[in-house]
C-alpha positions in Angstrom: -46.7 27.5 25.7 -45.7 23.9 25.6 -44.9 21.9 22.4 -45.1 18.3 22.1 -43.1 16.6 19.1 -43.7 13.2 18.1 -41.4 11.3 16.0 -42.9 8.3 13.7 -41.0 5.2 14.0 -42.5 2.6 11.6 -41.1 -0.5 13.7 -42.7 0.7 16.9 -45.9 1.5 15.0 -46.2 -2.1 13.6 -45.3 -3.5 16.7 -48.1 -1.4 18.6 -50.4 -2.3 15.9 -49.8 -6.2 16.4 -49.9 -5.7 20.0 -53.5 -4.3 19.7 -54.5 -6.9 17.2 -53.4 -9.7 19.4 -55.3 -8.2 22.3 -58.4 -7.5 20.2 -58.3 -11.1 18.9 -57.9 -12.5 22.4 -60.9 -10.5 23.6 -62.9 -11.5 20.6 -62.3 -15.0 21.3 -63.0 -14.8 24.9 -66.5 -13.3 24.1 -68.3 -10.6 26.2 -67.7 -10.7 30.1 -70.9 -12.1 30.9 -70.6 -15.2 28.6 -69.4 -18.5 30.3 -66.3 -20.0 29.1 -65.8 -23.3 27.6 -64.1 -26.2 29.5 -60.5 -25.7 30.7 -58.8 -29.0 30.4 -57.0 -31.2 28.2 -58.0 -32.7 25.0 -59.3 -36.3 25.5 -56.4 -38.7 25.0 -58.4 -40.6 22.5 -59.1 -38.6 19.6 -60.8 -41.3 17.3 -63.3 -40.2 15.2 -63.8 -42.9 12.7 -67.3 -44.0 13.6 -70.4 -42.4 15.2 -69.6 -44.4 18.5 -65.9 -42.9 18.8 -67.3 -39.3 17.9 -69.8 -39.5 20.5 -67.4 -40.7 23.1 -65.1 -37.9 22.1 -67.6 -35.2 22.6 -68.8 -36.9 25.8 -65.1 -36.9 27.2 -65.1 -33.0 26.3 -68.3 -32.5 28.4 -70.9 -32.2 25.6 -74.3 -33.8 25.3 -75.3 -34.0 21.7 -77.8 -35.3 19.1 -77.4 -39.2 18.4 -76.9 -38.4 14.6 -75.0 -35.5 13.1 -77.5 -32.8 11.6 -75.1 -32.2 8.9 -72.0 -33.9 7.3 -69.8 -32.0 4.9 -66.3 -32.9 3.1 -64.3 -29.6 3.5 -60.9 -28.6 2.2 -58.4 -27.3 4.6 -56.5 -24.7 2.3 -52.8 -24.8 1.5 -52.6 -21.2 2.6 -54.6 -19.6 5.3 -56.5 -16.4 4.8 -57.2 -14.0 7.3 -60.6 -15.6 8.3 -58.8 -19.1 8.5 -55.9 -17.7 10.5 -58.4 -16.6 13.1 -60.2 -19.9 13.0 -57.0 -21.6 13.6 -56.2 -19.4 16.5 -59.8 -20.6 17.9 -58.5 -24.0 17.3 -55.1 -23.5 19.1 -57.2 -22.2 22.2 -58.5 -25.6 22.2 -55.4 -27.7 21.8 -55.7 -28.3 17.9 -53.7 -26.9 15.0 -54.8 -27.1 11.6 -51.7 -25.8 9.9 -50.4 -29.6 9.9 -53.5 -30.4 8.0 -53.3 -27.7 5.3 -54.2 -28.8 1.8 -56.2 -31.9 3.1 -59.6 -33.1 3.0 -61.6 -33.8 6.1 -65.1 -34.5 7.2 -67.0 -31.8 9.3 -69.8 -33.4 11.6 -72.2 -31.0 12.9 -74.3 -32.0 16.0 -77.1 -30.2 18.0 -76.1 -29.4 21.4 -78.7 -30.8 23.6 -77.5 -29.4 27.3 -77.0 -25.7 26.4 -77.5 -23.6 29.3 -80.2 -21.4 27.4 -83.0 -23.7 26.4 -84.1 -21.2 23.9 -80.5 -20.8 22.2 -79.8 -23.0 19.1 -76.3 -24.2 19.5 -74.3 -26.8 17.9 -71.0 -28.4 18.1 -68.8 -29.1 15.0 -65.9 -31.7 14.9 -63.2 -32.1 11.8 -62.1 -35.4 11.5 -59.4 -36.6 9.0 -58.2 -40.0 8.5 -60.3 -41.1 11.6 -58.8 -38.7 14.0 -60.7 -35.6 15.4 -58.3 -32.6 14.3 -60.7 -29.7 15.2 -63.7 -28.7 16.4 -65.9 -25.5 17.7 -69.2 -24.6 19.2 -71.5 -22.6 16.8 -74.1 -20.3 18.1 -76.4 -19.1 15.6 -77.4 -15.5 15.8 -74.6 -14.5 18.3 -72.5 -11.5 17.9 -69.5 -14.1 18.3 -70.9 -17.2 16.6 -67.7 -19.4 17.1 -66.4 -20.9 20.4 -63.5 -23.1 21.2 -64.6 -26.8 21.6 -62.7 -26.3 24.8 -59.8 -24.5 26.4 -56.7 -26.5 26.6 -54.6 -26.2 29.9 -52.3 -28.8 31.8 -54.1 -30.8 33.9 -57.6 -29.8 33.5 -60.2 -29.2 36.3 -63.1 -31.4 35.0 -65.7 -28.8 35.1 -68.7 -28.7 32.8 -68.3 -27.5 29.5 -70.6 -24.7 29.2 -70.9 -21.8 26.6 -73.7 -19.2 26.4 
């Protein structure tokens, strides 16, 4: 007869839980394996978003073709203290090279555009930009009806590869 004895170590259990949580977060943000990933590259050097022309230029530099006018414009408050949902959203922003923690407690404008060059013509898709004091501080791709509706605007990496930004 064989006996197995387990000792419960709180520190190791918490470390294991955090490791699993981080892994699940990364998998959640990457989406299902058959999904195409966003552009891998650096954010455009010019992040100006004061006027429509600048926002359109920024989105074009990210590889997106969007409607000529936003379908929605909102004023949003980035909270002082991030709850779990906002923490997850900021992780999504960090994948794209943004970080909203520097803007905590600030008002910004949210511009949502219809995505015109989505690879699945039947799929409704939007690109959202967050602009504060004339500068783009965040953004995402919104796919209504999907299991994971939010995707990073792009995936930041040094050097970039210049490939088309595609999300399905």
